[in-house]
N, C-alpha and C positions, 0 to 999 in steps of 0.2 A: 504494500500500500504506500509505503514511503517512497519507493522508487517511482511509482505512478505519480505521486504528488510532486516529486522533483521534476519529472518529465513535463507535466503540465505547467508548473511554475516557470520552468525554463522556456517553454513555448510562449507563455504570456510575456515574459521578459523580452524575448526576441521580437515579438510583435510590437511591444512598446518601444523598443530601441529603434526598430525600423521606422515606426511612425515619427518618432522624435527626429531621426535623421532626415526624413522627408521634409519635415517642417524647417529644420535648420538649412537644408540645401535650397529651399525656396527663398529663404532670407539671403543666401549667399550668391544668388544668381547675378546680382549687380557686380559683386566682387569678381566673379569669374568672367563676366563680360568685359570688365575693365582690364583684367589681365590679358585677354585676347586682343583688345584694342591696343594695348601697350606693346604687343608683339610676342607675348608668350604663346607657345604652341600648346597643343593638348597634352603632349607628353610632359611638359614642364608643370602644367597645372596638376596632372595626375601625380607627379613627383611630390608636389606640395601636399596634395590630399593624402598620399601614402605616408609621408612623414608625420602628418597630423594623426592619422589613424594608428600608426605605430606607437607614437608617444601616448595616445589615449589608451591603447591596449596595454602598454607596459604599466602606466600609472594606475589604470583601472584594475589590472590583475593584482598588483601589489596591494592596493587599497582593499579590493574585494576579499582577498585571502586574509589580510591582516584584520580588517574589521569583522569579518566572519568568524575568525578564530577568537577574537576578544568577545564578541557577542555570544559565541558558544560557551565560553568559560563563564560568562555572567549568568547565562541561563542554567548551566550546570550547577553553579553555586546557589542560585535561587531555588532550583528543584531540591538540592540537598538540604537547604534550610527548611523548605516546605515539608519534607518528609522527616526532618530532624535526624538526618544521618550524619553523625559526627565522625564516622570512620572514613568517609571519602574526602580526599583533599584535592587541591588543584592539580597535583601531579597525576591524579587518576584521569584527567582529561588531556591526553597527549595531542600533539600536533600531528595531523594526518597528512602526510606528503602526497598520498594518492588523491585525496580530495582536492588538495591545492593544485595538483597538476591537471585534474579534470576541469576544475573551475577555470584555470588559465587557458586550457585548450578550447573550452567552449567560448570564452571571451575572444580569443584570437580568431576562432571560426566566424563569430559574429562580425568582428571588425573586418575580416577578409571579405565577407559577404557585402558589407556596407561599402567597402572600397570598390568592389566589382560593380555594384549598382550605381555608385556615383560616377565611375569611369564610363559606364554605358550611357548614362544620362548626359554626361559632358560631351561624349563623342557624337551624340545625335543633334546637338544644338550648335548653332553658329552665333556670333556676337550680336547680330541684329535681332535674332529671336530672343536671346538672353536679355537684351535691353528692353525689348517690348514686353516680355513676360514679367519683368520686375514689378510693374504696376498692375498686372492682372491679378484679380482676386481669386479666391477659392471657387472652383466650379461647383455647381449644385450637384449633389450625388444623383446618379441615374437610378431609376427605380428598377429593381430586379425582382419582379413578381414571383418568378419561379423559385428563387432562393428564399424569398419570404415565405412562400407556401411550404417548402421543405422544412424551414426552421420552425414554423408554427406546428406542423404535423409532428415533428420529432419532439418538440417541447410538450405538446399534449400527450404524446405517447409516453414520454418520461414521467410526467405527472400521473398518468394512469397506472403505470407500473409501480410507482412509489406508493400510490394509495391502495392498490389491490394486493400488494405483497404482504403476507402475514408472518413469514419467518424472519 
């Protein structure tokens, strides 16, 4: 159950990070268009994006592992205090190198995916399009009736299962 929770929380985090990246890249279109007007080619802008992503991945992985370990120790201490277990100390909560490497690998994978998405987006646009899209607002979402219908049916089915299951 915990592995399933980790999978779904990772999936939600990836979706959130991709959405945040999309928002940030919309704000940076003027910057990219200015770079191309000043003479930078796409490969130079990709280099800048790669260095930014690399630094973000390194700093993010160090902070993620460090803050996660500290938070884990605090929760461990809180649970020990809650059950009044005087025999367990902080040395009973060791640093797990495997978990740190998995966290770092997931973060590097997400950053690589973001770099690929940003590179593809950059290669499709030219400076005049970038300058014209800076002032363009968010487009209204298109209605997807079929997906809405599937979502409502599966939601109703899930509620029906939850209400009729007795075990």
